[in-house]
N, C-alpha and C positions, 0 to 999 in steps of 0.2 A: 504494500500500500504506500509506504513512504517513497519507494522508488518511483512510482507513478506521479506522486505529488512533486518530487524533485524534478522530474522530467518536465512537468507542466510549468513549474516556476522557471526553469532554464529556458524553455520556449518563450515565455513572457519576457525574460531578461534580454534575450538575444534577438527576438523577432518583433516584439511589440514595443518594448520600452525605448529603444533608440528613436522611435518616431514621436515620442511624447516629450514635453518639456520636463527637465529635471525639477522635481517638486518635493522629494523626500527631505524632511527636516532633521533626519537622524543620520548618524554614522554608526555602524554600517547601514546601508539602505534597507528598506523594509523587506525587499525580496531576498537580499543576502542574509539578513537576520533570520528569515524563515528557513532558508536552506541550512544555516548553521544550527538553528534550533531543531530542525528535523533530524540532522545528523547526530546531534547530541542526545536528544530525548526520544526519538522515534515519533510515533503518531501523537504522543503527549505534547510534542513541541508545537502543535497547532494552537493550543490555548494561549501561550505567551505571544505567539505570532499574531493572533487575532487581537489581543490586548494592545500590542504595539501598533498595529494598523489603525485601531480606533483612536490612539493618541495622536496620530498624524493629521493634525488640522492646524489652521493658522493661529489659534490661540495657545498652542503648546510651544514652549521655546525650543524643543528638539534637543540636539546635542549628541554626545557619545553615549550609546546605550547598547552595550554588548549583551548577547544572549547568556543567560546564567544556567 
């Protein structure tokens, strides 16, 4: 299951994301964070990834936020 999710995220990163303006307020980017989180926690890495994506809005300062 995580392999399929990683493939989908990589497709997004290399095929779709280059055509969109950079807008991620965090380092690493939300897609990279999700990949790292899935590698570290498996399917349970989706919850912190979802929380991270929800925080990505103009009223949050962003910054360095590594996956734990």
